Biopython code that builds the backbone (N, CA, C, O; Angstrom):
import numpy as np
from Bio.PDB.StructureBuilder import StructureBuilder

atoms = [
    (1, "MET", "N", (88.470, 56.617, 105.543)),
    (1, "MET", "CA", (89.270, 56.575, 104.309)),
    (1, "MET", "C", (90.704, 57.196, 105.324)),
    (1, "MET", "O", (90.696, 58.150, 106.102)),
    (2, "THR", "N", (91.784, 56.331, 104.997)),
    (2, "THR", "CA", (93.180, 56.953, 105.807)),
    (2, "THR", "C", (93.990, 57.436, 104.846)),
    (2, "THR", "O", (94.189, 56.651, 103.918)),
    (3, "GLN", "N", (94.605, 58.658, 104.770)),
    (3, "GLN", "CA", (95.933, 59.264, 104.357)),
    (3, "GLN", "C", (96.712, 58.447, 103.858)),
    (3, "GLN", "O", (96.090, 57.385, 103.848)),
    (4, "GLN", "N", (98.092, 58.230, 103.267)),
    (4, "GLN", "CA", (98.627, 57.276, 103.324)),
    (4, "GLN", "C", (100.233, 58.729, 104.019)),
    (4, "GLN", "O", (100.221, 59.737, 103.312)),
    (5, "ILE", "N", (100.791, 58.747, 104.596)),
    (5, "ILE", "CA", (102.035, 59.668, 104.264)),
    (5, "ILE", "C", (103.522, 58.766, 104.350)),
    (5, "ILE", "O", (103.849, 57.773, 105.000)),
    (6, "ALA", "N", (104.181, 59.567, 103.434)),
    (6, "ALA", "CA", (105.266, 59.576, 102.880)),
    (6, "ALA", "C", (106.603, 59.862, 103.744)),
    (6, "ALA", "O", (106.497, 60.987, 104.234)),
    (7, "GLN", "N", (107.645, 59.338, 104.052)),
    (7, "GLN", "CA", (108.377, 60.194, 104.561)),
    (7, "GLN", "C", (109.447, 60.446, 103.532)),
    (7, "GLN", "O", (109.964, 59.440, 103.045)),
    (8, "VAL", "N", (109.827, 61.527, 103.157)),
    (8, "VAL", "CA", (110.377, 62.079, 102.351)),
    (8, "VAL", "C", (112.259, 62.442, 102.819)),
    (8, "VAL", "O", (112.368, 62.351, 104.041)),
    (9, "SER", "N", (113.197, 62.690, 102.349)),
    (9, "SER", "CA", (114.049, 62.508, 102.257)),
    (9, "SER", "C", (114.698, 64.050, 101.721)),
    (9, "SER", "O", (114.680, 64.102, 100.491)),
    (10, "VAL", "N", (115.088, 64.915, 102.166)),
    (10, "VAL", "CA", (115.447, 66.118, 100.808)),
    (10, "VAL", "C", (116.389, 66.684, 101.320)),
    (10, "VAL", "O", (116.492, 66.879, 102.531)),
    (11, "ARG", "N", (117.535, 67.165, 100.123)),
    (11, "ARG", "CA", (118.868, 67.594, 100.637)),
    (11, "ARG", "C", (118.822, 68.794, 100.102)),
    (11, "ARG", "O", (118.480, 68.958, 98.931)),
    (12, "ILE", "N", (119.234, 69.984, 101.071)),
    (12, "ILE", "CA", (118.935, 71.074, 101.027)),
    (12, "ILE", "C", (120.196, 71.981, 101.720)),
    (12, "ILE", "O", (120.404, 72.196, 102.915)),
    (13, "LEU", "N", (121.038, 72.477, 100.408)),
    (13, "LEU", "CA", (122.326, 72.967, 101.051)),
    (13, "LEU", "C", (123.221, 72.037, 101.439)),
    (13, "LEU", "O", (124.002, 72.422, 102.309)),
    (14, "ASP", "N", (123.355, 70.833, 101.025)),
    (14, "ASP", "CA", (124.018, 69.815, 101.734)),
    (14, "ASP", "C", (123.937, 69.073, 102.534)),
    (14, "ASP", "O", (124.636, 68.091, 102.785)),
    (15, "LYS", "N", (122.648, 69.674, 103.247)),
    (15, "LYS", "CA", (121.931, 69.201, 104.691)),
    (15, "LYS", "C", (120.791, 68.631, 104.585)),
    (15, "LYS", "O", (119.855, 69.306, 104.156)),
    (16, "GLU", "N", (120.519, 66.821, 105.061)),
    (16, "GLU", "CA", (119.301, 66.309, 104.549)),
    (16, "GLU", "C", (118.655, 66.517, 105.757)),
    (16, "GLU", "O", (119.038, 66.580, 106.925)),
    (17, "TYR", "N", (117.241, 66.638, 105.019)),
    (17, "TYR", "CA", (115.964, 67.052, 105.951)),
    (17, "TYR", "C", (115.185, 65.770, 105.604)),
    (17, "TYR", "O", (115.181, 65.278, 104.476)),
    (18, "GLN", "N", (114.335, 65.126, 106.970)),
    (18, "GLN", "CA", (113.573, 63.831, 106.450)),
    (18, "GLN", "C", (112.171, 64.843, 106.872)),
    (18, "GLN", "O", (112.154, 65.547, 107.882)),
    (19, "VAL", "N", (110.824, 64.732, 105.701)),
    (19, "VAL", "CA", (109.702, 65.634, 105.917)),
    (19, "VAL", "C", (108.804, 64.812, 105.683)),
    (19, "VAL", "O", (108.886, 64.013, 104.750)),
    (20, "ALA", "N", (107.559, 64.889, 106.686)),
    (20, "ALA", "CA", (106.113, 63.626, 106.289)),
    (20, "ALA", "C", (105.762, 64.571, 105.549)),
    (20, "ALA", "O", (106.075, 65.753, 105.690)),
    (21, "CYS", "N", (104.730, 63.851, 104.273)),
    (21, "CYS", "CA", (103.739, 64.898, 103.413)),
    (21, "CYS", "C", (103.162, 63.533, 102.993)),
    (21, "CYS", "O", (103.622, 62.392, 102.987)),
    (22, "PRO", "N", (101.722, 64.197, 102.567)),
    (22, "PRO", "CA", (100.778, 62.663, 102.016)),
    (22, "PRO", "C", (101.252, 62.635, 100.490)),
    (22, "PRO", "O", (101.571, 63.456, 99.630)),
    (23, "ALA", "N", (101.108, 61.028, 100.636)),
    (23, "ALA", "CA", (102.337, 60.013, 99.589)),
    (23, "ALA", "C", (101.470, 61.072, 98.194)),
    (23, "ALA", "O", (102.144, 61.246, 97.180)),
    (24, "GLU", "N", (100.588, 61.460, 98.222)),
    (24, "GLU", "CA", (100.366, 61.951, 96.672)),
    (24, "GLU", "C", (100.766, 63.350, 96.246)),
    (24, "GLU", "O", (100.500, 63.854, 95.155)),
    (25, "GLU", "N", (101.442, 63.918, 97.243)),
    (25, "GLU", "CA", (102.058, 65.550, 97.354)),
    (25, "GLU", "C", (103.351, 64.858, 97.646)),
    (25, "GLU", "O", (103.974, 65.575, 98.430)),
    (26, "ARG", "N", (103.951, 63.895, 97.389)),
    (26, "ARG", "CA", (105.443, 63.408, 97.388)),
    (26, "ARG", "C", (106.477, 64.113, 96.346)),
    (26, "ARG", "O", (107.137, 65.108, 96.644)),
    (27, "THR", "N", (106.527, 63.478, 95.116)),
    (27, "THR", "CA", (106.953, 64.849, 94.209)),
    (27, "THR", "C", (106.232, 66.317, 93.978)),
    (27, "THR", "O", (105.643, 66.236, 92.900)),
    (28, "ASP", "N", (106.152, 66.859, 94.217)),
    (28, "ASP", "CA", (105.288, 68.575, 94.495)),
    (28, "ASP", "C", (106.316, 68.590, 95.634)),
    (28, "ASP", "O", (106.792, 69.703, 95.411)),
    (29, "LEU", "N", (106.974, 68.146, 96.671)),
    (29, "LEU", "CA", (107.676, 68.205, 97.382)),
    (29, "LEU", "C", (109.269, 68.195, 96.867)),
    (29, "LEU", "O", (109.882, 69.258, 96.962)),
    (30, "LEU", "N", (109.868, 67.172, 96.395)),
    (30, "LEU", "CA", (111.048, 66.744, 96.029)),
    (30, "LEU", "C", (110.894, 68.217, 95.178)),
    (30, "LEU", "O", (111.649, 69.095, 95.597)),
    (31, "ASP", "N", (110.181, 68.527, 94.256)),
    (31, "ASP", "CA", (110.198, 69.820, 93.096)),
    (31, "ASP", "C", (110.663, 71.320, 93.744)),
    (31, "ASP", "O", (111.438, 72.199, 93.365)),
    (32, "SER", "N", (109.609, 71.110, 95.147)),
    (32, "SER", "CA", (109.357, 72.019, 95.991)),
    (32, "SER", "C", (110.886, 72.210, 96.684)),
    (32, "SER", "O", (111.269, 73.380, 96.705)),
    (33, "ALA", "N", (111.440, 71.605, 97.027)),
    (33, "ALA", "CA", (112.744, 71.490, 97.971)),
    (33, "ALA", "C", (114.005, 71.887, 97.091)),
    (33, "ALA", "O", (114.949, 72.608, 97.411)),
    (34, "GLU", "N", (113.628, 70.842, 95.209)),
    (34, "GLU", "CA", (114.825, 71.479, 94.772)),
    (34, "GLU", "C", (114.726, 72.995, 93.777)),
    (34, "GLU", "O", (115.550, 73.108, 92.869)),
    (35, "ILE", "N", (113.537, 74.290, 94.033)),
    (35, "ILE", "CA", (113.735, 75.028, 94.112)),
    (35, "ILE", "C", (114.012, 75.701, 94.766)),
    (35, "ILE", "O", (114.486, 76.769, 94.379)),
    (36, "LEU", "N", (113.832, 75.368, 96.301)),
    (36, "LEU", "CA", (114.323, 76.033, 97.530)),
    (36, "LEU", "C", (115.853, 75.949, 98.140)),
    (36, "LEU", "O", (116.333, 76.683, 99.005)),
    (37, "ASN", "N", (116.554, 74.738, 97.379)),
    (37, "ASN", "CA", (117.647, 74.455, 96.979)),
    (37, "ASN", "C", (118.420, 75.729, 95.864)),
    (37, "ASN", "O", (119.076, 76.716, 96.196)),
    (38, "ASP", "N", (118.087, 75.304, 94.638)),
    (38, "ASP", "CA", (118.726, 76.267, 93.497)),
    (38, "ASP", "C", (118.747, 77.874, 94.405)),
    (38, "ASP", "O", (119.772, 78.542, 94.533)),
    (39, "LYS", "N", (117.339, 78.284, 94.982)),
    (39, "LYS", "CA", (117.247, 79.728, 94.980)),
    (39, "LYS", "C", (118.429, 79.713, 96.464)),
    (39, "LYS", "O", (119.199, 80.672, 96.419)),
    (40, "MET", "N", (118.581, 79.028, 97.370)),
    (40, "MET", "CA", (119.585, 79.302, 98.358)),
    (40, "MET", "C", (120.579, 78.983, 97.744)),
    (40, "MET", "O", (121.249, 79.910, 98.198)),
    (41, "ARG", "N", (121.389, 78.384, 96.985)),
    (41, "ARG", "CA", (122.348, 78.212, 96.649)),
    (41, "ARG", "C", (122.721, 79.708, 96.017)),
    (41, "ARG", "O", (123.562, 80.473, 96.489)),
    (42, "GLU", "N", (121.931, 79.938, 94.885)),
    (42, "GLU", "CA", (122.186, 81.289, 94.232)),
    (42, "GLU", "C", (122.694, 82.589, 95.224)),
    (42, "GLU", "O", (123.454, 83.552, 95.119)),
    (43, "ILE", "N", (121.641, 81.904, 96.418)),
    (43, "ILE", "CA", (121.982, 83.882, 97.340)),
    (43, "ILE", "C", (123.350, 83.015, 97.767)),
    (43, "ILE", "O", (124.289, 83.510, 97.144)),
    (44, "ARG", "N", (123.719, 82.116, 98.442)),
    (44, "ARG", "CA", (124.972, 81.475, 98.935)),
    (44, "ARG", "C", (125.829, 82.300, 97.927)),
    (44, "ARG", "O", (126.521, 83.289, 98.168)),
    (45, "ASP", "N", (125.590, 81.570, 96.570)),
    (45, "ASP", "CA", (126.693, 81.628, 96.009)),
    (45, "ASP", "C", (127.547, 83.085, 95.275)),
    (45, "ASP", "O", (128.556, 83.243, 94.587)),
    (46, "SER", "N", (126.502, 83.966, 95.870)),
    (46, "SER", "CA", (126.458, 85.681, 95.596)),
    (46, "SER", "C", (127.254, 86.158, 96.352)),
    (46, "SER", "O", (127.889, 87.178, 96.083)),
    (47, "GLY", "N", (127.364, 85.505, 97.439)),
    (47, "GLY", "CA", (128.896, 86.216, 98.672)),
    (47, "GLY", "C", (128.472, 87.211, 99.397)),
    (47, "GLY", "O", (129.133, 87.767, 100.274)),
    (48, "ARG", "N", (127.138, 87.532, 99.003)),
    (48, "ARG", "CA", (126.569, 89.255, 99.615)),
    (48, "ARG", "C", (126.276, 88.582, 101.782)),
    (48, "ARG", "O", (126.308, 89.202, 102.845)),
    (49, "ILE", "N", (126.042, 87.177, 101.446)),
    (49, "ILE", "CA", (124.793, 87.184, 102.630)),
    (49, "ILE", "C", (125.380, 85.923, 103.091)),
    (49, "ILE", "O", (125.534, 84.975, 102.321)),
    (50, "VAL", "N", (125.760, 85.882, 104.511)),
    (50, "VAL", "CA", (126.516, 84.712, 105.294)),
    (50, "VAL", "C", (125.579, 84.103, 106.080)),
    (50, "VAL", "O", (124.745, 84.843, 106.601)),
    (51, "GLY", "N", (125.489, 82.379, 106.386)),
    (51, "GLY", "CA", (124.848, 81.781, 107.613)),
    (51, "GLY", "C", (123.762, 81.677, 106.658)),
    (51, "GLY", "O", (123.280, 82.368, 105.761)),
    (52, "LEU", "N", (123.509, 80.231, 107.344)),
    (52, "LEU", "CA", (122.267, 79.697, 106.837)),
    (52, "LEU", "C", (120.752, 79.719, 106.960)),
    (52, "LEU", "O", (119.877, 79.356, 106.174)),
    (53, "ASP", "N", (120.673, 80.502, 108.746)),
    (53, "ASP", "CA", (118.926, 80.998, 108.389)),
    (53, "ASP", "C", (119.302, 82.578, 107.774)),
    (53, "ASP", "O", (118.284, 83.233, 107.551)),
    (54, "ARG", "N", (120.131, 83.031, 107.577)),
    (54, "ARG", "CA", (120.029, 84.238, 107.178)),
    (54, "ARG", "C", (119.847, 83.935, 105.590)),
    (54, "ARG", "O", (118.989, 84.627, 105.042)),
    (55, "ILE", "N", (120.505, 83.039, 104.813)),
    (55, "ILE", "CA", (119.885, 82.659, 103.340)),
    (55, "ILE", "C", (118.911, 81.907, 103.340)),
    (55, "ILE", "O", (118.252, 81.969, 102.302)),
    (56, "ALA", "N", (118.332, 80.785, 104.565)),
    (56, "ALA", "CA", (116.611, 80.925, 103.857)),
    (56, "ALA", "C", (115.851, 81.756, 103.994)),
    (56, "ALA", "O", (114.947, 82.072, 103.221)),
    (57, "VAL", "N", (116.093, 82.160, 104.881)),
    (57, "VAL", "CA", (115.132, 83.687, 104.961)),
    (57, "VAL", "C", (114.755, 84.534, 103.983)),
    (57, "VAL", "O", (113.613, 84.981, 103.879)),
    (58, "MET", "N", (116.167, 84.917, 102.845)),
    (58, "MET", "CA", (116.238, 85.884, 101.820)),
    (58, "MET", "C", (115.705, 84.815, 101.100)),
    (58, "MET", "O", (114.606, 85.221, 100.720)),
    (59, "ALA", "N", (115.905, 83.436, 100.618)),
    (59, "ALA", "CA", (115.152, 82.914, 99.560)),
    (59, "ALA", "C", (113.490, 83.114, 100.220)),
    (59, "ALA", "O", (112.739, 83.914, 99.662)),
    (60, "ALA", "N", (113.129, 82.513, 101.140)),
    (60, "ALA", "CA", (111.464, 82.904, 101.906)),
    (60, "ALA", "C", (110.957, 83.963, 101.182)),
    (60, "ALA", "O", (109.984, 83.849, 100.437)),
    (61, "LEU", "N", (111.758, 85.307, 101.419)),
    (61, "LEU", "CA", (111.217, 86.273, 100.864)),
    (61, "LEU", "C", (111.128, 86.764, 99.227)),
    (61, "LEU", "O", (110.385, 87.538, 98.623)),
    (62, "ASN", "N", (112.317, 85.875, 98.821)),
    (62, "ASN", "CA", (112.493, 86.244, 97.392)),
    (62, "ASN", "C", (110.982, 85.302, 96.849)),
    (62, "ASN", "O", (110.269, 85.699, 95.927)),
    (63, "MET", "N", (110.725, 84.047, 97.625)),
    (63, "MET", "CA", (109.563, 83.254, 97.021)),
    (63, "MET", "C", (108.422, 83.868, 97.438)),
    (63, "MET", "O", (107.309, 83.540, 97.028)),
    (64, "ALA", "N", (108.643, 84.825, 98.305)),
    (64, "ALA", "CA", (107.509, 85.455, 98.787)),
    (64, "ALA", "C", (106.807, 85.982, 97.334)),
    (64, "ALA", "O", (105.884, 85.634, 96.598)),
    (65, "ASN", "N", (108.105, 87.317, 97.414)),
    (65, "ASN", "CA", (108.054, 88.344, 96.537)),
    (65, "ASN", "C", (107.309, 87.903, 95.210)),
    (65, "ASN", "O", (106.249, 88.322, 94.745)),
    (66, "ASP", "N", (108.027, 87.102, 94.822)),
    (66, "ASP", "CA", (107.564, 85.767, 93.314)),
    (66, "ASP", "C", (105.892, 85.217, 93.102)),
    (66, "ASP", "O", (105.231, 85.280, 92.065)),
    (67, "LEU", "N", (105.462, 84.656, 94.472)),
    (67, "LEU", "CA", (104.461, 84.343, 94.406)),
    (67, "LEU", "C", (103.556, 85.213, 94.187)),
    (67, "LEU", "O", (102.563, 85.053, 93.477)),
    (68, "ILE", "N", (104.075, 86.854, 95.216)),
    (68, "ILE", "CA", (103.203, 87.950, 94.584)),
    (68, "ILE", "C", (102.879, 88.582, 93.332)),
    (68, "ILE", "O", (101.983, 89.350, 92.982)),
    (69, "HIS", "N", (103.963, 87.985, 92.694)),
    (69, "HIS", "CA", (103.463, 89.090, 91.470)),
    (69, "HIS", "C", (103.065, 88.185, 90.744)),
    (69, "HIS", "O", (102.549, 88.749, 89.779)),
    (70, "ALA", "N", (102.959, 86.633, 90.568)),
    (70, "ALA", "CA", (102.547, 85.673, 90.036)),
    (70, "ALA", "C", (100.704, 85.926, 89.975)),
    (70, "ALA", "O", (99.850, 85.848, 89.092)),
    (71, "LYS", "N", (100.720, 86.294, 91.602)),
    (71, "LYS", "CA", (98.955, 86.236, 91.981)),
    (71, "LYS", "C", (98.671, 87.154, 91.009)),
    (71, "LYS", "O", (97.755, 86.841, 90.248)),
    (72, "ALA", "N", (99.345, 88.465, 90.787)),
    (72, "ALA", "CA", (98.528, 89.714, 90.603)),
    (72, "ALA", "C", (98.213, 89.132, 89.341)),
    (72, "ALA", "O", (96.997, 88.971, 89.243)),
    (73, "ARG", "N", (98.939, 88.702, 88.195)),
    (73, "ARG", "CA", (99.460, 88.228, 87.120)),
    (73, "ARG", "C", (98.205, 86.978, 87.199)),
    (73, "ARG", "O", (97.562, 87.079, 86.154)),
    (74, "ASP", "N", (97.928, 86.423, 87.623)),
    (74, "ASP", "CA", (96.842, 85.669, 87.703)),
    (74, "ASP", "C", (95.498, 86.194, 87.605)),
    (74, "ASP", "O", (94.587, 85.830, 86.861)),
    (75, "GLN", "N", (95.528, 87.250, 88.609)),
    (75, "GLN", "CA", (94.284, 88.482, 88.834)),
    (75, "GLN", "C", (94.163, 88.845, 87.810)),
    (75, "GLN", "O", (93.054, 88.661, 87.308)),
    (76, "ALA", "N", (95.325, 89.603, 86.904)),
    (76, "ALA", "CA", (94.906, 90.325, 85.561)),
    (76, "ALA", "C", (94.526, 89.783, 84.765)),
    (76, "ALA", "O", (93.446, 90.097, 84.264)),
    (77, "LEU", "N", (95.137, 88.911, 84.389)),
    (77, "LEU", "CA", (94.725, 87.764, 83.401)),
    (77, "LEU", "C", (93.056, 87.106, 83.666)),
    (77, "LEU", "O", (92.264, 86.647, 82.842)),
    (78, "GLU", "N", (93.002, 87.184, 84.326)),
    (78, "GLU", "CA", (91.494, 86.646, 84.841)),
    (78, "GLU", "C", (90.141, 87.326, 84.749)),
    (78, "GLU", "O", (88.985, 86.922, 84.627)),
    (79, "GLY", "N", (91.017, 89.103, 84.907)),
    (79, "GLY", "CA", (90.292, 90.287, 84.886)),
    (79, "GLY", "C", (90.047, 90.362, 83.431)),
    (79, "GLY", "O", (88.861, 90.545, 83.155)),
    (80, "GLY", "N", (90.765, 90.279, 82.537)),
    (80, "GLY", "CA", (91.355, 90.183, 80.883)),
    (80, "GLY", "C", (90.141, 89.359, 80.313)),
    (80, "GLY", "O", (89.568, 89.732, 79.289)),
    (81, "ILE", "N", (89.762, 88.226, 81.002)),
    (81, "ILE", "CA", (89.083, 87.009, 80.660)),
    (81, "ILE", "C", (87.508, 87.964, 80.976)),
    (81, "ILE", "O", (86.906, 88.817, 80.323)),
    (82, "SER", "N", (87.261, 87.287, 82.336)),
    (82, "SER", "CA", (86.036, 87.739, 82.497)),
    (82, "SER", "C", (85.719, 89.294, 81.445)),
    (82, "SER", "O", (84.720, 89.394, 80.732)),
    (83, "ASP", "N", (86.641, 90.229, 81.546)),
    (83, "ASP", "CA", (85.929, 91.198, 80.299)),
    (83, "ASP", "C", (85.499, 91.070, 79.040)),
    (83, "ASP", "O", (84.533, 91.680, 78.582)),
    (84, "ARG", "N", (86.569, 89.847, 78.107)),
    (84, "ARG", "CA", (85.804, 89.464, 77.378)),
    (84, "ARG", "C", (85.055, 88.052, 77.352)),
    (84, "ARG", "O", (85.093, 87.334, 76.353)),
    (85, "LEU", "N", (84.392, 87.714, 78.485)),
    (85, "LEU", "CA", (83.593, 87.086, 78.307)),
    (85, "LEU", "C", (81.979, 87.830, 78.393)),
    (85, "LEU", "O", (80.926, 87.346, 77.979)),
    (86, "LYS", "N", (82.139, 88.804, 78.893)),
    (86, "LYS", "CA", (81.120, 89.771, 78.743)),
    (86, "LYS", "C", (80.916, 90.426, 77.577)),
    (86, "LYS", "O", (79.934, 90.731, 76.901)),
    (87, "SER", "N", (82.219, 90.580, 77.502)),
    (87, "SER", "CA", (81.863, 91.505, 76.094)),
    (87, "SER", "C", (81.103, 90.188, 74.696)),
    (87, "SER", "O", (80.153, 90.417, 73.947)),
    (88, "ILE", "N", (81.852, 89.028, 74.765)),
    (88, "ILE", "CA", (80.839, 88.234, 74.057)),
    (88, "ILE", "C", (79.506, 87.259, 74.453)),
    (88, "ILE", "O", (79.103, 86.310, 73.780)),
    (89, "SER", "N", (79.048, 87.652, 75.470)),
    (89, "SER", "CA", (78.182, 87.531, 76.397)),
    (89, "SER", "C", (77.265, 88.250, 75.702)),
    (89, "SER", "O", (76.505, 87.684, 74.915)),
    (90, "ASP", "N", (77.219, 89.950, 75.971)),
    (90, "ASP", "CA", (76.752, 91.001, 74.965)),
    (90, "ASP", "C", (76.588, 90.932, 73.473)),
    (90, "ASP", "O", (75.508, 91.182, 72.937)),
    (91, "ARG", "N", (77.200, 90.738, 73.093)),
    (91, "ARG", "CA", (77.199, 89.893, 71.938)),
    (91, "ARG", "C", (76.088, 89.479, 70.848)),
    (91, "ARG", "O", (75.548, 89.989, 69.867)),
    (92, "VAL", "N", (76.042, 88.088, 71.677)),
    (92, "VAL", "CA", (75.410, 86.887, 71.669)),
    (92, "VAL", "C", (74.540, 87.086, 72.196)),
    (92, "VAL", "O", (73.784, 86.131, 72.017)),
    (93, "ASP", "N", (73.852, 88.215, 73.163)),
    (93, "ASP", "CA", (72.364, 88.484, 73.496)),
    (93, "ASP", "C", (72.140, 89.787, 72.687)),
    (93, "ASP", "O", (71.023, 90.281, 72.837)),
    (94, "SER", "N", (72.907, 90.372, 71.942)),
    (94, "SER", "CA", (71.976, 91.382, 70.950)),
    (94, "SER", "C", (72.211, 90.419, 69.451)),
    (94, "SER", "O", (71.707, 91.052, 68.523)),
    (95, "VAL", "N", (72.616, 89.540, 69.129)),
    (95, "VAL", "CA", (72.193, 88.378, 68.392)),
    (95, "VAL", "C", (70.669, 87.880, 68.830)),
    (95, "VAL", "O", (69.597, 88.044, 68.248)),
    (96, "LEU", "N", (70.926, 87.326, 69.858)),
    (96, "LEU", "CA", (69.782, 87.156, 69.711)),
    (96, "LEU", "C", (68.507, 87.806, 70.036)),
    (96, "LEU", "O", (67.493, 87.359, 69.500)),
    (97, "SER", "N", (68.432, 88.659, 70.729)),
    (97, "SER", "CA", (67.166, 90.107, 70.613)),
    (97, "SER", "C", (66.791, 90.042, 68.917)),
    (97, "SER", "O", (65.663, 89.866, 68.459)),
    (98, "GLY", "N", (68.038, 90.231, 68.142)),
    (98, "GLY", "CA", (67.632, 90.520, 67.155)),
    (98, "GLY", "C", (67.158, 89.885, 66.332)),
    (98, "GLY", "O", (66.563, 90.389, 65.380)),
    (99, "ALA", "N", (67.313, 88.593, 66.506)),
    (99, "ALA", "CA", (66.836, 87.752, 66.333)),
    (99, "ALA", "C", (65.386, 87.316, 66.374)),
    (99, "ALA", "O", (64.671, 86.962, 65.436)),
    (100, "GLN", "N", (65.069, 87.430, 67.833)),
    (100, "GLN", "CA", (64.014, 87.072, 68.592)),
    (100, "GLN", "C", (63.340, 87.897, 67.446)),
    (100, "GLN", "O", (62.808, 87.225, 66.562)),
    (101, "GLN", "N", (63.288, 89.270, 67.334)),
    (101, "GLN", "CA", (62.362, 90.098, 66.699)),
    (101, "GLN", "C", (62.229, 89.860, 65.106)),
    (101, "GLN", "O", (61.175, 89.633, 64.513)),
    (102, "LEU", "N", (62.820, 89.906, 64.844)),
    (102, "LEU", "CA", (62.760, 89.156, 63.268)),
    (102, "LEU", "C", (61.973, 87.658, 62.960)),
    (102, "LEU", "O", (61.701, 87.369, 61.795)),
    (103, "ASP", "N", (61.676, 86.858, 63.927)),
    (103, "ASP", "CA", (60.610, 85.963, 64.722)),
    (103, "ASP", "C", (59.372, 86.541, 64.700)),
    (103, "ASP", "O", (58.357, 85.908, 64.406)),
    (104, "LEU", "N", (59.385, 87.737, 64.999)),
    (104, "LEU", "CA", (57.636, 87.874, 65.629)),
    (104, "LEU", "C", (57.123, 88.496, 64.126)),
    (104, "LEU", "O", (55.941, 88.795, 63.953)),
]
sb = StructureBuilder()
sb.init_structure("model")
sb.init_model(0)
sb.init_chain("A")
sb.init_seg("    ")
for serial, (resi, resn, name, xyz) in enumerate(atoms, 1):
    if name == "N":
        sb.init_residue(resn, " ", resi, " ")
    sb.init_atom(name, np.array(xyz, "f"), 0.0, 1.0, " ", f" {name:<3s}", serial, name[0])
structure = sb.get_structure()
């Protein structure tokens, strides 16, 4: 089974880039390019950083930092959910064990 490859044109800071990606990921690529473009415009418009390469690096660092924070939040949520599930499981076990004693 051959995977379809799409050639996608994205515009970042008024510069056009041709990018190849799996056809089913085309929409995700366009969304990612829009997020990157917005972040780079924000950095450029702040006026503190000059040069496309520096703007790109700062945008990448900011986005990587956002990703680290999102992963930490996900792990905290997963830990909370795991704790709740263990508590519920313990309560169910307790109720079932009490019910089994009554059946005897």
